[in-house]
N, C-alpha and C positions, 0 to 999 in steps of 0.2 A: 722538567722546571720551571717553576713559574717564572715568569718573568715580570708581571707588573709588582713594583716595590709597594708593600703594605708600609703605611707607617703603624707604630707598633699601638696606637689607640685603636687603630683599623683591625688589628688583630685580634686585641682583647674585645672587641663588640662580635667579631668574626667567630673566635670561640666560644663565646655564651650565648650566641644564636642558635650555632649547629648544637649547640650542648641541650637546649632548651628545646628543640625539636628532638634530638638524640631522647631527651627524655620525656618527650610524651608519648613518643614511639615505645620506648621501655614500658610504660605506664599500659599500653594497652597490651601489653604479653607475659606484663610482668615479671618484668627484668629487672635486676638491682640497675637503679641508676649511674652505680659508678662503672658498671660494666659497659653502659650507653656512653659518659663522657669520656671515658679511656680509650674505646671505639673511636669516637668523634677525632680526637686526637691523632690516635695512630692514622686516620684515614686522611686527616689533613698534615700528617708529619713526612719525613723522608721516606718512611716507607711506600706509599702510595703516593700522593698529590706533590708532597714537599712545598706545602703553601706557607709553611710557617717556618721564617728563617731562625738560625739558632739563637741570634743576637737578641731574638723578642722571647724567647724563651729565658736565657739570664736575665732579661729585664724584671720578668716578674719574678724571680726568685723570692725578693723579701717578702711578697704579698703570699708565696707559695710556705715559704717557713712560718708567715704569720697564721695560717690558714692550719698546719699541722702542730701548734702550739695551742689555738685556742679548741683543736679535736681532743688534743692529750688534756687540757684546763677541763673540759667538759667530760671527759673520763675520769678524773682525778675528784671530781664534784661530786660522782656517784657513790663514793667511797668513804660515808662515816665511818668513825670507829667500831660503831656498833656492825655496821655492816661488813666491816669486814672483819670483825672476830667471826660470824656466822661464816661467810665463806672461807675464809681461809682454814678453818678445821677442817674442810676436808680439800679445798683447794689447793691449797700448798703439797698434798701429798699427789695430788694428781699432776701438779706442775711440775715436781721433781721424777716423778714417774716420764712424763712427756719430754724433759729437758735431755735426761738421760739417755732415753732410746733415740731421739734425733740425734742428737750428739755423735752415737755410738755407731749407728746404723750407719749414718752419712759418712763419717770417717775411715768406719769401717769398710764401706763399699768403693771408698774412693782408692783406700791402700790397696783391696785387692784387685783394683781394676789397674792399677799400676803409676797412680797418680802419688809424688811426692809425701813422705810424712808431713811436712812442715805446713804443704797447700791442703793438706787433708785435713790436719786438725782445726787452721784457720779458716775452713769452707764448714766446717762441723759447728764451730761459734755462730758464723751468719746465718748458718741454715734454722738456730735457734728462733730469730727474733720472728715477730708477726707484724704486717702492716697495721699500725694501729689507727689510720685514718680510716684508709679498708673497709676492715674489720666493723669498727665504732660506726661509721654513718653506713654501711648496710645493718646492721642491729637498728639505728634510730629510724631508718627510712621503711621498713616494715613493721615496725612497732611492736617488736617481740618481746613476750615476757616470760620468765619461767627460768628453772636450775640452769639447762646450757646457757643461755643467756647472760645470765648473772658470772657464770663461771668463764665464759668468753672473756666478758671485761676483764676480769679479774687476770686470765692466765696471760693477753696480752700485754697487761701491762708488766707482771711477772715476767714474762720472753724477753722484752726487749732490754729491761733492767741487764737480765740474768746474760743476754746474748753482747751487752756491751763491756761488763766485767770479765765474759769468760775470754771476748775477743783479747781486751787489754791483758789479759794474764798468758794468754796464750803467746802473744808477740813477745814478754818479757821472759818464757823461757825458752823460745827460739832464740833470742838475743842472748841470751844465759849458756846455750849448749854453744852457741856458735865464738861467744867468749869475746865479740866486739860492738860495735854499734858506737854513734856520739856520747852515749850516756852510759852509766851503770846500769843494771837491771832495777838494783834499790832505789836510785834516782829514777828511774821508769815508774817504780810500783810509788813512789811517794808521789810524783805528779797524778797521777791515777788518782791515788786516794784522796788528794788535794780536792781534783776535779769534781768527783764523786759529792764529800763533804760540800764544797764550795757552791753547788747545783742545788742539794737540797737546803743549807742554810737563803739562799739569795728566794726560792721555791716557797719556803716557809715565811719568809719576809714578806714577801710580794703579797701572799695569801691571807696574811696580816692586815695589810695595810688595805687589799680590796673589801675584806670584811670588815676593817673599820669605816672605812672611808664610804663605803653602801649604807651603812647605818645611820652616817651621819648627815648624808648628804639626799636630793629629793631623787626618785625614781628616774626622773628626766633624765637626769643628769649621769645615772651608770653608767650609761655607754660610752660614755668621754674619758670615765674612771677609766673602766675596763681595758677600752683601747689603749690609753695611755698606759697604762700599767703592763698590760703584754707587750706593746712594742719597745719600752723602755728597757725590760726586763731580757727580748730577746736582743736588743743590741748589746747590752752587758754581755751575754752569752758568748755573742760574738767574739766583742772584744777581749774579755776575759780566757776564751776559749773553752767554756764550761760546754757541756751536754744539755741541750735546752732541752732535748725532750724528758730528760729528766726533771730538770728544774719547774716544767709546765705541770707536769702531772703532780708533784709536790704541792706547788701550787694549788692544784685545785682540790687535793685531799684536805689541806689547811681550811680552803673556806668551807669546806662541807663538815668542816668539824668545827670553826668560830664563826660562823655565817648563821642565822634564822631565813636570811633571806636566799639560800644557796641555788634553790631550784626556781627563782625569779631571776636570779643571777644568770643563769644557763641560759635560760629562758629569752632575758633581753640578749643573750650575745648569740641568738639561734637564727638568726637573719643573715648577720654577717658572716657567720662563719658556712652557714648553706651557700651563700655567695660564693666565696672565697673558696671553698671545696669543690664548687665544679670547674672553677678557673684552675685547682691545683690539680685535679685528674685531665681535665682536657690536655693543660701543659704535659702534664706527667704521661699522660700516650703520645704527644707529640715527641716525647724522649727520646721515648721505646723503638727501639729498631728490628725490627721482625726479623733482618738480617743478621743480627747479632746473635739470636734462638739460632738460627738455623748453622753458625760457623762457631757456636760451643759444642756441636757433636756429642758423641758418644758420652764424654763427661758431660755433658749439658744434662741428656738423659738418664744418667745413672745421680747426679747431683737431686735431679727433681721426683724419681724413682725413691731411691732413699729418703728424700724430704718427706715425702708423704707417706710412707710405710712408717716412717718414724713417728711424727705426730701419731697418727691413728693408732699404730700398736702401742705407743706408748702411755695414751690416755686409756686404752680400751684394756692395759695389763692394770693398770693403777686402779683404774675404776670396779677394776672386776676383784682383786685383792681387797679393796676399801668397800664392797659390798656396794657403789654406787647403784642409782638407779640405771634403767637400759638404755634409758634417752642419752642420758650421760657415755655411757660405756659404748654406744654405738654413733651416736653424731655431734660429740664434743671436739673431737678432734679434726675432723674435716671444717671445722668453723675456724681453726688457725692456721690453715693454709697460704692466707694473701701475705706477700711477701713486697716491702719495697724499700721506704723509707731508710731505717735503719741499718737494713743491709746493705743500701746503695753507699751511703754515708762510710758504713766503717771499710768497705773496699775502698773506698776512693782516698782513705787514711790507708789502707796496706798500700796502694801502690804508690802511694808520697813515699812513704817509709824504705819500702823495697820496691825500686820501679818493675826490675825482673818478677820475681814471686807476687809479687802485691796487683804486678799488670793482668798477669793472667789470671788472678781471682778475680778481679774487676770484670773481666770479661766475661766469667763464667756467670757471674750475678747478674751483671746487663743483661746476659741473653736469658736467662732463666727465668727473669723478673716480670720478662711479658707474658710468659704461660700462668704463672701464680699470682697475675693482676688480673687477668682474664678469666682462670679458671677458679680464681680464690672467692670472689663476691659471688658466683653461681653455687659453686658450693655451700657457700652458706648458707641462701636463700632456701637449698634443696634439703639441708640438715634441719635447720629449724623448722621448715614444713614439716619434716618426718617425724620431727619430737613434739610436733603440736604446740606451739609457740609462737604462731604468726595468727593476727586476725584474718577473719575469715576474708575481710575488704583486700586484704595484701595477698591471698591467695586467690582468688579467681581475676576473671577480666570483667568488670564489668565497667560502663559509662553511662552517665544522664543524658549525653546529647548527642544525637549524629551531626556529622559535618553540614547537611542540609536543614538543621531543626535549627543548629546554634545560627546559622547565616539569617533565617527565616527569624531569629529572636532579633537580630542586630537590626535588619531592616523594620522592623515593627517598633523599637527603641527609636529610631530616627526618625519616622513618623511622627510618634507622639511627642519628640522634642521640637519637630517642627511646627508642630500647630499651638497655635494660641489659646484655642478653646477648650476647657476640657471635656474629655469621655462623655457622651450621653449614655444613660443608662438605655440597655437596650428594653424593647417594647413586650411586657410582660404575656403578650400570645408568643412570642418565639421559643420555640422549646431546643432541650437540650438534643433530643432526637437525633436532629440531625448530624451531631457531633461526637457520637457514641461511637466508638471506634469500638469492631465486634472481634473482642481477644478471648484466647481461652485462657479459664482461669488454673489454677495450680490443684488437681485432685488431694484432698486431705489425706488419702494414703497414698502419695508420692514417697519416694526414698529421697534422703538426705542431699542424694546426687541427683536427682530429677530435682529438685528443689533449685540446684545450684544452676544444674545446665538451663534453667526457664531465666534464671535471673541472668547470668551470662549473655543469653541471647535479647534481653529487653533492656530499654532505655530510661524504665520509670525506677521509683524508689520505692513502691508499694505494688504487693501482688495480692490479688482475693484468692482464698481459699474455698473452695466449694466440694459438697459432699455428693454423692452417687446419683442423688436425684437433682442437682443443678444447684442446690440455694449455696449461697453465702454463709460458710459458718464463721469468717474471722478474715483477715488478714497477715500479711508479714511484711512487716517493715524493713525494709535494706540499712537504715540508719542505725539501726538497734541491734540488727544480727550481724552487722559489718564488725562490730567488736566481740563477737563471741570468737575464741580461737578455734582453728583450724585443726581439727584432732581427729584425725582417718580412722582411729582405735574405736570410735563410738560413732561414726557416722551412719554405718548399718543400721543402728538401732535406734535412728532418729528418722519420724516421718512427718509431712506438712502440719497434720494436726496438734504437733507437738510444738512446734514454731508459731504456728497463728494467735492471733491475738482477737479474741471477740470486740466485733464494732458495731456501733450501733449508726453510724454516719453512711449513710447509703443513700443515692437519688434514685429518680426512678424516669424512664424515657419523655415523661409527659411534662418534669419539673421545668419551670421556666429559665431561660438564661439568669434573672435576676436572683431566682432563688439558688440556685447553683452556686455565682457569686457569692453571697451569702454563708453558702456553706465552706466554700475557701477559706473566706477572708478569718476562719474562724479552725483551722486545720495547717497543719503543715504539710501534708502528704503534697505529692507533684500530681497525682489522680486519684480518682474513686470510683470504687465500683457503682455501675447501673443495673438495676433488678428490675423486675415488673411489679406492675402495683400491687396487682392481684395475686392470691396467694396462690401457688406456695413461693413467690416473689423469685422466682429463676433467675439465675442470671444472667442479663442481657450483653455487658461490655464494661466497659471503663470510659470517663470523660477525663481529660488530661487538661490540668490549669493551661497549659500554653495554647491549647485547642481554644478553649475558653478566650484567651486573651487575644487571639489570634482575629475571633469573629468581631469581638471589639472593634478591633484596629481598622479591619473591613467597613463597620458598620459606619463607625464615626467619619472614613474617607467620602461614604457615598451620601452622606445626610447634609 
C-alpha cells in the first residue's frame, strides 16, 4: 500500500506523465497506445502498486464520461447519409450475423455449462457490446483505411445500440415471467422507448445547434461552443437518465449531415479528445482488477471463449453468405473484441435492479473486461495489419533520432541561444569529407522486406539506392513511403528499384561546408548521398544535416 497521500491534481499529473512514457515505449515496439495507457493504470492501480486512491478515480468521472462522449461524437461524424447508405447495404447483414451468433453462442454456452437461464440471457446481451472508445482510438491511432476499417466503425455503433435495447428487453421478459417488479413490463417498455427517443431527439437538436453555431461564429470560438454543447448535453443525459452514448452518436451523425465544416469540427476537438482519452484509459486501467479476472473462474473463461467465437464466426458466416472480400471474412470479427464502457454500465444497472442476479453478472463482466481491454487493441492492430489497411509508418519500427542524438541537438540549440553573435560561415577550404558517414546504401535488387529492415535500423529519413557497380540510381524517402499501405500480399513483388525516385541532388567529398549548407537549404531531406566526383561517381556515404549543424556550433565556439 502506498502510504503517501497524493492530492487529486498530483494523481492527474502522475497518470499523464506515466502514460506519456508508456506511449513513447509503445511507439518503439508499435503497440497500440490504448494498451500502454491501460497497462499504466493497471500497474498504478490496486492490482500492483495501489498508488491511485479509489476516490480519485471517482473524481475523474465527469472527465471520463466527457471523453467517451467526444469519441462517440467523433464516430458519428464519420457517417454522412451517403456513406451510411453505402456501408449499410452490406454492413447490416454482417451486423445481423455477428449479433445473432454472439448472443446465441454466449447464451447457449453458459446454459450448457449450468449457469442460470436468466443470467445467461443477460450476459448474452452484454456480449454484443463493443468498446467504442478503445476501438475508434486504435483505428485513428494507426490511420487505417479500407473496407475493414469502415465496417468496424459502423458495427461498433450498431453493436452498442443493439446491446442496450436487447438488455432492456431481456430484463422486461425476465420481469414478465417472474410476475414481479416495482412496475409492470409495459411501464418498463414505455420508459425504454421514451429514453431511446429522448436520446435521439436531444442528440439531433444538439447537432443542429452545433452546425448552426459553427457556421455563424469564427473558427477561433468553435472549441468553446463545442465544449459547452457536449458538457451541457452530458449533464442533461445524467439528469434525465438518458443513454448518453446514443445521444452523442446521433449528435455526430447530425453534424456530419448538416454542416459543411464537419471534418474541421472533429479536428478542432481532436487535441482535447486525445488528452481526455489518455486519462480515460489510464483511470480505466486503474479500475481494472486482475484479481476479479481470476475470481470469475471457469464461467469467465467460458464467457470469453464464447464471445470471441461468436464475434468471429458471426462475421465469417455472414461474409461468406454475402460473398464479402476475404479480408472482411477473416479479420473484421477480431476487430470487435474490445469491451468496456457499455457492458460495465449495463452490468451496474443489472446489479441495482436485481442485487443477487445482477451482482453475479457484474462480477463476471468486470473480471472479463480485463481480458478484452488488453487483448482487444492488440487484435485490432493485428487484424488491420493482416488486411493491409495500416500505413507502413504504423506497421514498422522507425525513429528519427536516438537519445544521444536528441541530447546533442538540445545542447547545440542551447549554445546557439546563449550566444549574442550570429554563426559565421565556415571557410571555403573546409570540406565535408570529414563529416561523411560511411554507410551502406540499399541495393536496387533488395526485396521489400530488406528495405523495411534497413529503414528499421536507420535513424535517417532518406535512403540512397545503388546498383551493382555502386552508383546511386535514386533515393527512397521515408515520409512519402510511410503513407503507403502495408500490404503483405504484394510485398514479395516489390524491389528497391520500384520504390526509388531518381535524384540529381548529390554531394561530393571535396564540396565545401558552405556548398553543402546551400544544398540543404533547398531540400527537406535530413541526409544526402555523397558520391565520388569522378566517373562512375561511386557511392561514398551520406552527409547528415545534424552533423553539419554540429560542426557549425563547434566552429563558432572556437572563433
